[in-house]
N, C-alpha and C positions, 0 to 999 in steps of 0.2 A: 446463650444466645444465639441466635441464628440471623447472619447479615447478609443482605442480597444486594451482590455485587452487578448492576446492570450495566453492560457495556454494548457499545454500538459503535461499528465500523461504517464511515462513509466514503466511497469511493468513486468515481466515474472515469474510466479510461479515455484518451485521447486515440479514438479511434482512427483506424487507415482506411483508405478508400479501398475496394475489390480490387484485386490483381487485374483485373479485366477493364477496369477503369484508370488506370497508372500509365500515363504514357511519358516515359521519361526521355523520350528521344530529344537532344538537344538542351537538356536539362544540364548547365555546366556551372550553377552555383548553387551553393544551400540556399539561399532566400527561395531561389526557384523550387527547389527540390521539397521545402518544406510546404510551400503551396499547393506544390503539385499530389502531393501522397496521405497527407492527414484529411480526412473527411470532416472539417468543422464545422459544414452545414449541417452534418447529421448531428455532430455531439453538441451543437447549439440546440438542435430541436430536441433531443434527449434530455439535456441538461432541463431544458424548459418544461418539459412534460415530466418530469420526476420531482423538480421543484413544487408545481403543481399538485401533484399526487401525494407526495412524500415531503420533502423537505421542507417545504414551508407551513403545511399543517400541523406535521408533526413535530416540530420544534417548537412553533407557539404553543401547541399542547404541554409538552414538556416544560417549557418557560412558565405556563401558568401552572403546572404543577407544584413546581419547584418553589414558586411564588405563595402558593395556598399553603406550605408546609414549613415554610422558612421561619416563622414564628413558633413555631411547637418544640417541642423537644426531641421528637424523633422526626428528622426533616428526610424529604426525599430527594435523592441522590442519584445520579447516572455519571459515565465517563465514555467520551467519544476518542476515536481517532478519526482525522479528515487526511485525506492524502493529500500529498502537494499538487497532482492533478486535477484533484477533485477542486481545492479551493482557488487554482488558477480559474478555471472554466465557470466556477459558481461568481468569482468575482467579475469576471468577463462578461456575461451572461444573464447572472441573476442576484446582482450585489445584496439584495433584501436578505439574501441567506447568510453570507457574512456576518452581517448585521446582527442577525439573530444569534449566533455562535459568538460573537462578543459580548450581549447580552447576557447569554449562560456563563461566560466565563466571569463578569462581573457579580454573579449570586453569590459566589463561594461556596456553591453545593455542586459544581460541575469539574470535573477533570479531564484536560486534554493530553492523549500518550503521544509519545514520539514514534517516528515509525521511518521506513524509506520515503524520499519526496515522491518518488516516480512510481511507489507501489509493486518494487523490482525483486525479482531473485538475487539479488546481488550480495545476499548472506551466504549464498553457496558457494561463493567465491573466498570466503575467507582465509581459507587454508593454502589457495594455488596461486599466490603472488598478487591477485587484485584486491586484497581486504582493503586497500584504501578507499576504492568506489563505493562500498559498502557505507564506511566510515562517513565519506564525502555527503553521501545522499542523506544520511541522517543528520548529519550538522545544519545541511541545507534546510531540513524539514524542522529542525529547532528554531532556526531562524526564521524562519515563513512563518509558526503557529505565535512565535512572540512578534512579529511584526504584525500580522494580520488578527489576531485573537486577542493577544495582549496576555498570553499566559506561557509559562515556562516550563513543558514537560518534566516529570521527574522518572515517570515509569514508560516502559517500552513494549509495543506490540509490534511483531513483525509481521510483513504481507501473508495474510491468510494463515496466519498464526504459524508460519513454518518454524520450526524448533529443534536443536538439537544440543547435546553439551557443548560444542565448539562455540554454537553462537551465543548461547547464555554466557559462555566465559569473556566473550568479546564484549558483550552488554555489560556486563559488570566491570569490564576495563572502562569503558567507556563513561562509567560515573551512574549510571541508572538503578535505581532503588527496588524495581520490582519489574516483573515481566509475564506475558501470558502464553499460554500454550493448551492444545486439545487434551482435553481427560479422557484419552482412549484407554483401553482397555491394555492393552500389552505395556502401555507406560507405568499404569497403578498397580497391575498385578495382583488384582483382589483387594485393593483399597479403596476408599471413599475418594472422589473429586471436592469432596465438601472440605478440604482442610487446606492449609498453605503448604508447600513445599518448597526444597532447595534444589536447585541443578546439582548433578553429579560433579565434583571438583570445583564446584563455587558456594558462594554464600549468598549469592540472590535468589532473595522469595520468588516463586511460580506461582501463579493462579489457574488452575487448572477449569477448561469450559465444561459445565455439565451440560453434556450434547442431549441428553434425553428431554432435559427440561426447556433448555434453550429451542431446540428442533419441535416441541411440541406448539411455540409459538410461530417459528420463521416457518417452517414447512407443514406441518400438520394443522394448523389452526382453520384453516376453513376445508379439509378434507373430509368428506360425510363418512367414508371408509373408517377414520380415524375413532376408535372404540370410544375415545371421550367427547367426539364431538356431540353439540356444540360446547366448546371449551369458553367458560365464563371465567371473570376475576374472581368472584367467591370461591369456584372449584380449584382453580389454579393455585391461588393463597395458600389453601387447605394443604395442598401436596406439598409447598414449600413449607410449610409453619410444622408438617410432619417430620421434615429432614432430622437427621439426626447429628449432621456436621455443623460447623462453623461459619463458613459462608457458602453460598450459593451463588456460582458465576455464570451469568445469564449473557451467553456474548452472541451477538447474531447482526446482519446485516441492517443496517437504519432502514434500507427499501424496503424492509419487511412490513413496514406500516404504509401501507395506500400504493406501495408499489407491486411487490410480491403477495400480497395480502391487501386486496382490494377496499376501499373504504365500505362497499356494500356488505364485506363480508362480518361487519362489525368492530374489525379490529383496533379501531380508534376507540370506540367505548370500553372495549377491552383494558387498554392501555389508559384510558381516564379514570376508571374504578380501581384497579389493580392497587394503587398505592393505598387509598383507603382500608379495602379489604384485607392487606397484608400488614398493614401498621394497627390493626383491631387485635392482634394477638401481640400480648406484651412481650415478649419472646423474640420478636422480629423488628429489625431494622434494616436501614438501607446503607452502604459505605460505597466509598470510590477506590478505585485499587488501589491509592496509596495508603488509604485509609485501613484497606484489609490488612495489609501486611505489618503495618502499624500495629494493630491491635490483635492480631493473632500470631502464636510463634509459628515455626516451621513443624511440622509432623512429620516427615520424613524426608526420602530424597527420591529426586526421579533420576533416570539413569537412559539417556537416547542417544547412542552412538551416531555418529555421522552417517553411516550405510542404512539406519534404520531413521531418518529424519521425518519426523511427521507435521501434517498441518490440519485443518479442520476440513480439508476440501473432501467431498464424494465418501464411500461408504471405506475405502480403502484407508482414508487418512493419512496419506504420505504426499509425496511428491507425483505421481502418478498423472494429475490433471494438467500438470504443465509440461513434464517430461516424459510420459509413458509411452509414447511412440516415437518412431524414427524420425519424422518430419519435427517434431516437436523438440528434439535433441541435436538435428541437423542446426534447427534456426539458435537453439541457444548457443552451440560450438560456434556460431560465426558471430554471435553476440560476442563471445567470449575473445573470438580472433581481434575483433574491432578493439576493444578495451586493451588489448596488448599491443595493438599496433600505437593506440593512442597515449600510452605510458613510454613507447619509444621517440615519437613525436608527435606533442600535444598540438591538435587542432580543435580551439574552444569551439565553433561552430558547429565540426562533425562530433563534439563529445556532447554538446546540449543536445542533439539529434539522435545520437545514439541513447542519451537516457529515457527520452519519450519512448525509443523501440524496446527497452528492457521492461515497461510496464506488463505487469505478469498476464493480461488480458489476452494480450497479443498471440501468446504460446497457449493459453486457454480455449481459445477461438480454433485450434488446431486439433484439439482433443476428440476421437475417433471412439470412445466408450459408449455401449450400447445399454439398454434397460433403463431403470430409474436415472440414473447418474447422465446416460446419454441425454435422455429431455431435458435435465437441469441447465448441461452444456447448450443444447439448440436454443434453449430460451435465451440465453443471455449473447449467443452469438449475433452478429450483424449480417453476416455473409448466410451464403446457400449451404455451402458444407464445408467441412474441416479442411479439404485439399484447396478451395478458393482462398481461405485465410491463410493457409501455408504459401500458396503462389504470393499472395501480396505482400507478406513479411519477407520471402527472400527476395521478391524483386526490390525491395526497399533498401535490404539490407547491401545485396549487391552493388547497387549504384551509388550508395552512400561509400562504401569501402574505394568504387572507383574516383568519386570527388574527393575522398581523401587521398588516395596516389596524388590525383592532380596539385593539391594543394602542398602537398609535402615535397615533391618536385619542385613547386614554385619557390619552397622555403627554402630548398638547396639550390636554387639557383641565385637566388638573393643572396644568401650566405656568401657563395663563392665570389660574388661582387663586393663584397665588404672587406676592407682592408683597416691594421690600426692607423689611426691619424701621423703624421708624419714625426709629431711631437714627443711619439714614444709613450703617449699615453697605456697605461695596460688595465686601466679600472673601467674600462668599455663605455666612458662616458663620451669620448669623442673618437669618431670615425669618420672615413671618407669612402667615398665610393668609387669604383675604378672606373674609369672612365674606357669607353669603348677603343680599342685601338683601330686607328684608319691609317694604311698604307696605300700611297698612289703609287701605280704601276712606275717603274724607272725612275724613283726617287728616293734616296737614302739617307735619312738623318741630315736632312735639311734645317738649317737653322737662320732665324730671323738675322 
């Protein structure tokens, strides 16, 4: 049997204004700061545009395909992950999208995965004392999916499929039953991505992205230089049916349908007829991520030490899309510095904003790669240059630390003026505030 595992990532960042548009002079509160630095007018515009081109038509099409095959022996099934910042903006600007995903969850043929709420790089802090931040963001995301979609995720996908042995171990400890990773050559060492594997030192099953077949759709579908152009549903189905493995993991951005590949390329027609063409083969069916690891036993171990961390981004498939130049590394160190300060003295308003600033896109926009990967980075960036993006994020991070410092000083002053109650209570339930001492000149210890 050859099982097709379709997985779609759905994410939109909460973008910052360009640095030259951010004027923080006189901004002394977290509320003013939030309004000043986030470009929510642009975020709303982009969300509505992508919803019209992709999210609404693609999700309606998926819903119709699921319904068409629900009564048949072989059903059409897909898996999604929805970032927390995506769901927040969808609920705020285009609530119809959230309704569509709820309906998909109700079909029983669609799985939703857990991830970090803020689509962050917090998994890279697992071994440096900030691992609680990663766990907290995953917990926040689990609660969000349960509340908004009515689904309890059992499997996990990390931001941009960032993966190493330490991350896999943490995910296993958190109770997840499976996770995703990129099927890059150095991990496979001559083996096929068409099997289930386990991560070194764990028992957690890992599904590896078949990046060639995935990229044939997400990147090469409309490319006239592509030797297989035009890519039709029957041609693509024949490729999959000829695979020798057990599970073909087709992982891609959801925006592939209608946004990256426009409607006039025929991408929706391709998606519409693909299930029909695949299910014509008796040995082919569809599975969700959890079904795949339940059906097929692991066929080997993948070993990815921390210093060789992989992702699904760019040709290198490593962390260079976010940490490849000094600008990106400086910004990431500032994010970590804020996290350590918040660990010592928590400021809830600052922590909330800090998490939005962790969204990996902010560092992605600072990338200075060239050639084909550089073109992809330019396509996604709302800024003129990577340096403009860096100027903006650093200006914002610096002012956030300034506001945190003021808040921490205020908290210290309040603490100094709080003494135990006169009744000697030690449980902290009764306190009194020290009254200011006023001494009139020339008067000592006057009593009424």
